[in-house]
C-alpha positions in Angstrom: -26.2 28.5 22.3 -25.1 30.8 19.5 -21.4 31.0 18.9 -19.9 34.6 19.0 -19.1 35.9 15.5 -15.3 35.7 14.9 -13.8 39.1 13.8 -11.9 37.4 10.8 -10.9 40.7 9.2 -9.4 42.0 12.4 -7.7 38.7 13.1 -6.2 38.7 9.6 -5.0 42.3 10.0 -3.4 41.5 13.4 -1.6 38.4 12.0 -0.2 40.3 9.0 0.9 43.2 11.3 2.5 40.8 13.7 4.6 39.3 10.9 5.7 42.6 9.5 5.7 44.6 12.8 4.4 47.4 10.6 0.9 48.5 9.8 1.9 50.0 6.4 3.5 46.7 5.1 0.6 44.7 6.5 -1.8 47.0 4.6 0.2 46.5 1.3 0.0 42.7 1.8 -3.8 42.8 2.4 -4.5 45.5 -0.2 -5.9 47.9 2.3 -4.7 51.2 3.8 -2.4 51.5 6.8 -5.3 53.2 8.6 -7.6 50.3 7.9 -5.1 47.8 9.5 -4.6 50.0 12.5 -8.4 50.4 12.9 -9.0 46.6 12.7 -6.2 45.9 15.2 -7.6 48.5 17.6 -11.0 46.9 17.3 -9.6 43.5 18.1 -7.8 44.9 21.1 -11.0 46.5 22.4 -12.9 43.2 21.9 -10.2 41.2 23.8 -9.7 43.9 26.5 -5.9 43.6 26.2 -3.2 45.4 24.1 -1.6 43.3 21.4 1.1 45.7 20.3 3.2 48.3 21.9 3.3 51.3 19.6 6.9 52.5 19.3 8.3 55.6 17.6 9.8 53.4 14.8 7.4 50.5 14.6 5.6 48.0 16.6 6.4 45.4 19.3 4.2 42.5 20.4 3.0 42.4 23.9 2.9 39.0 25.8 -0.7 38.7 24.8 0.1 39.4 21.2 2.9 36.8 21.2 0.6 34.2 22.6 -2.0 34.8 19.8 0.4 34.8 16.8 1.1 31.1 16.6 -2.5 30.1 17.1 -3.6 32.4 14.3 -0.8 31.3 12.0 -1.7 27.7 12.3 -5.4 28.4 11.9 -4.9 30.4 8.7 -2.5 27.7 7.3 -5.1 25.1 7.9 -7.9 27.1 6.3 -5.6 27.8 3.3 -4.8 24.1 3.0 -8.5 23.2 3.1 -9.4 25.8 0.4 -6.5 24.6 -1.8 -8.3 21.2 -1.9 -11.0 22.7 -4.0 -10.1 22.7 -7.7 -12.3 22.8 -10.8 -15.5 22.9 -8.8 -14.8 19.9 -6.7 -12.9 19.0 -3.6 -9.5 17.3 -3.8 -9.1 14.4 -1.5 -5.8 13.5 0.2 -4.7 9.9 -0.2 -1.7 8.7 1.7 -0.1 5.6 0.4 2.9 3.6 1.7 4.9 2.0 -1.1 7.7 -0.5 -0.9 10.7 1.3 -2.4 11.4 -1.2 -5.3 7.8 -0.9 -6.6 7.9 2.9 -6.2 11.0 3.4 -8.4 10.6 0.4 -10.7 6.9 0.6 -11.5 4.9 3.4 -10.0 7.0 6.5 -10.6 7.2 6.0 -14.4 3.4 5.8 -14.5 2.5 8.5 -11.9 1.7 11.1 -14.6 -1.0 8.9 -15.9 -2.7 8.7 -12.5 -2.5 12.5 -12.0 -4.0 13.1 -15.4 -6.8 10.6 -14.9 -7.6 11.7 -11.3 -6.7 15.4 -10.6 -9.1 15.4 -7.7 -6.8 13.1 -5.7 -4.0 14.7 -3.7 -1.6 11.8 -3.6 1.0 11.5 -0.7 3.6 8.7 -1.2 5.6 7.3 1.7 8.4 4.8 0.9 9.2 1.8 3.1 11.1 -1.5 3.1 7.9 -3.6 3.1 7.4 -3.3 6.9 4.6 -0.9 7.5 2.1 -0.1 10.2 -1.0 1.2 8.4 -2.7 2.7 11.4 0.4 3.9 13.2 1.8 5.6 10.1 -1.5 7.2 9.2 -1.7 5.4 5.8 -4.9 5.0 3.9 -3.4 2.0 2.1 0.0 0.4 1.2 1.6 -1.5 -1.6 3.6 -4.4 -0.2 5.4 -7.5 -1.4 4.5 -10.9 0.0 1.9 -13.6 0.1 -1.0 -11.3 0.9 -1.6 -12.8 4.4 -1.4 -9.8 6.7 -3.5 -9.9 9.8 -6.6 -7.6 9.8 -5.7 -6.5 6.3 -7.6 -6.6 3.0 -5.1 -7.4 0.2 -5.8 -7.2 -3.5 -3.1 -8.7 -5.8 -1.5 -6.3 -8.3 1.3 -8.1 -10.2 3.7 -11.0 -9.9 7.4 -10.2 -9.5 9.5 -13.4 -9.7 13.2 -13.2 -8.7 16.2 -13.9 -10.7 20.0 -13.1 -10.5 20.9 -9.6 -11.9 24.3 -8.2 -12.2 26.6 -5.8 -14.1 27.8 -6.9 -17.6 31.3 -7.4 -16.5 30.2 -10.0 -14.0 27.7 -11.6 -16.4 30.5 -12.1 -18.9 32.2 -14.6 -16.6 29.1 -16.7 -15.8 28.5 -19.7 -17.9 26.2 -21.6 -15.5 24.5 -21.2 -12.1 27.4 -23.0 -10.4 29.7 -20.1 -11.4 27.8 -17.9 -8.9 29.7 -19.6 -6.1 32.7 -17.5 -7.1 30.8 -14.2 -6.9 29.6 -12.0 -4.1 25.9 -12.8 -3.7 24.0 -9.8 -2.4 21.2 -10.7 0.0 17.9 -9.3 1.2 16.5 -9.6 4.7 14.5 -12.7 3.5 17.2 -15.2 4.2 16.0 -18.2 2.1 15.8 -16.5 -1.3 19.2 -17.6 -2.7 18.8 -21.2 -1.4 15.4 -21.5 -3.1 16.7 -20.0 -6.4 19.7 -22.5 -6.4 17.2 -25.3 -5.8 15.1 -24.2 -8.8 18.3 -24.0 -10.9 19.3 -27.5 -9.8 22.6 -26.3 -8.4 24.2 -26.3 -4.9 23.8 -23.1 -2.9 27.2 -21.8 -1.7 27.9 -20.3 1.7 26.3 -16.9 1.7 28.5 -14.1 3.0 27.5 -11.0 0.9 26.1 -7.9 2.5 22.4 -7.8 3.5 20.1 -5.0 2.2 16.6 -4.0 3.3 15.7 -2.6 -0.1 16.0 -4.3 -3.5 16.5 -0.9 -5.1 19.6 -0.3 -3.0 20.8 -3.8 -3.6 20.5 -3.3 -7.4 22.5 0.0 -7.0 25.2 -2.1 -5.5 25.0 -4.7 -8.3 25.1 -1.9 -10.9 28.4 -0.7 -9.3 29.8 -4.2 -9.7 29.7 -5.1 -6.0 28.1 -8.5 -6.6 25.0 -10.3 -7.9 21.6 -9.4 -6.7 18.5 -11.6 -6.5 15.7 -9.3 -7.5 12.6 -9.0 -9.7 13.6 -8.1 -13.3 10.2 -6.6 -13.9 11.1 -3.8 -11.5 14.3 -2.9 -13.3 13.3 -3.0 -17.0 14.9 0.3 -17.8 18.4 -0.9 -16.6 17.9 -4.2 -18.4 16.9 -2.5 -21.6 20.0 -0.3 -21.7 22.1 -3.4 -20.7 23.5 -1.6 -17.6 22.1 -4.6 -15.9 22.0 -8.2 -17.1 19.9 -11.2 -16.2 22.5 -14.0 -16.8 20.1 -17.0 -16.3 16.4 -17.4 -17.2 15.6 -19.3 -14.0 13.1 -17.3 -11.9 11.4 -18.1 -8.6 8.1 -16.6 -7.4 8.1 -16.0 -3.6 5.3 -13.5 -3.5 3.8 -10.7 -5.5 2.8 -7.0 -5.0 -0.5 -6.3 -3.2 -2.5 -3.2 -2.5 -3.5 -3.5 1.2 -5.7 -1.6 3.6 -7.0 -2.3 7.1 -10.3 -4.2 7.2 -11.6 -1.6 9.6 -10.8 1.2 7.2 -13.7 2.4 5.1 -12.8 2.8 1.4 -13.0 6.4 0.3 -13.5 7.7 -3.2 -9.8 8.4 -3.6 -8.9 4.9 -2.4 -11.3 3.4 -4.8 -10.0 5.5 -7.7 -6.4 4.5 -6.9 -7.2 0.9 -6.6 -9.1 0.8 -9.9 -6.3 2.6 -11.7 -3.6 0.3 -10.3 -5.7 -2.8 -11.3 -6.3 -1.6 -14.8 -2.7 -0.4 -15.3 -1.0 -3.5 -13.8 -3.3 -6.0 -15.5 -1.5 -6.1 -18.9 1.7 -7.1 -17.1 0.0 -10.4 -15.9 -0.4 -11.6 -19.5 
């Protein structure tokens, strides 16, 4: 069965007139005359068999039927506009929604984002930050960058780069640290992974003190507390190179422990799109030199 032809010009004229409640201003927006807008609206009303406006001495007012039609058309035109915006340079832009653990986002990805946009202008990248706990399907993510051991059920994980942990603190605190045992006198900032400090002290061959410092769900926020002098953080130096280079942040001891790495993950059931493949290839090529 053939679908009835949609009166797109009439619908566009009605939508503009409904926003302005004035045929003249709608005509100016659409680059047509006031009479053309009025004619298109009248044609639509005849087709639908109902009035959409009440003509008043000083303008227009929507009828109940007109009020019901306005949001439907507004959403439809917005969706059409968004779809057309995806075509650029003779090819369609593909939306890619990626969840990124906050520390990786600020410490590694953001400084390199321009390179990806330059290399892949066809990808409309949408970034969602998280604290490493993500639901790929539930959050509508195409893929996610996470920290851990790569063993997530039903998930394909590709390693990106290692990120060993080491104590990091403000210069004033570092100045009074001569050995790992001195950390017992400081506030040790903690992540939600409870065993990190005990494993670092074991690697440093020192006793782990009783841990009473505040717990953070983001290394980036924990480092902000460390920069403010609130304690010593156990975090990946590779994600805070800028602060270390300017000596706003200090790594007082060389001992590092590796409890995981960053991975690019997607559901096994999720088919890889061209945009997903381009992002994965770019990440792999860009992160590879850091593994040397």
